[in-house]
N, C-alpha and C positions, 0 to 999 in steps of 0.2 A: 228286380222284376216289379216290385210294388213300391211306389214312391208317393209321398204326400208333401205338398208344399203349401205353407201358410203365407198369408199376406194380409195387410190391412192394419197391422199394429202401428203404434206411434204414441205421440204425446198429446194428451188431452186434459183440459181442466175438469175439475170435479163438477159433476152434473152434466157433462157432455156425453157424446155418443161416439162409438166406433163400430165398424162392421168388419169382422175377420172372415176371411175366406180360406178354404182349404181345397186344393185341387188334387185329385187322385189320378195316378197313372198305373196301369197294370191290373187294376181291379175296380169293379164298379161300386160306387157309393150305395146304390140302391140295394145291393145284395149283402150289405154289411151293417152291423151296428157302427154308428159313428159317434164320436165324443170329442169334447173339448176339455182338456185338463189345463191346469195352470200351476206354476211353481214360483214362489217368491223366495228370495235369498233366505237361507236358514230355515225354510219350511218344507214340509213334505209336499209331494205332488198331490193336487186336489182335483177330483172330478168336478167339473163345473156344470156341464150339460151333456146330455146323452139322448140319442134318438135310436130307438130299437127297430130293427129291420122287420120283425114279425108283424107288428101292428102299427108301427109309425108313432108310437107314443114317445113323448119326450119327458125327461126328468131333469131336475135342476138341483144344484146345491142350495141349501136354505139361504145361504148368503147372497145368492143372485136371483132368487125367485122373484118374479114380477119385474125384473130389470133386463134379463138376458133372454134371448130367444134363439134356439138352434133350428136350422132348417136345411133341407136338401134341395139342391138344384140338379136334378138327375140328368137333364139335358147337357149340362156343363160338367157333370161328374164332380160336383163340388158340394161341400157342406159349409154353411155360414153360421156365424155367431153374431147376432145383433146385440150390442151392449149399450144400454141406455142408463142414464142416471149414474154414471160412473163415480166411484168413490176412490180415494187414495189407496184404500186397502185392496182394491182390485189390481193394483200394480203387480205385475208378474210377467213371466214368460208364458205365453199360451201355446199349447201344443194340440194339434189335431191328431186323433187316433182312430184307427179302423180295426175291426175284427169281427169274428163270429162268436166263438166260444170265449175268447179273451181279446183284449186290445194288444195286438202284437205288431202292428204297423204304426209308426209314429213319424210325424213331421219334425222338422228341424227347430220349430218354435219361432214365435214372433213376439217381440217385446211390446207390452202395453204399459205405459206409464201415465198415471193420473196425478196431476198436481193439485195441491190443496189451495 
């Protein structure tokens, strides 16, 4: 009933930029908290960026503050993650997530690889 699809991942050199997009079906982005998580091999899943439905405020992991920006495109029912000044340690599978009380809807993930 609810489905999230990420796109925009790929290979980029350190210092470069990528923009990830997440398109939702079956539920509106505007009525949900939206987030991007990432998981690197051997590591726990990490909350990267989050935008709260109640007030539209966005929060970021300390590791990406000043470099990443999460945004909503409500007309397209998408959430985006603009990633700038990428570092090799940003390499991970990035997942889009949606929820109200909790993040219970997840996308399939998109690989981001940053070369040194």
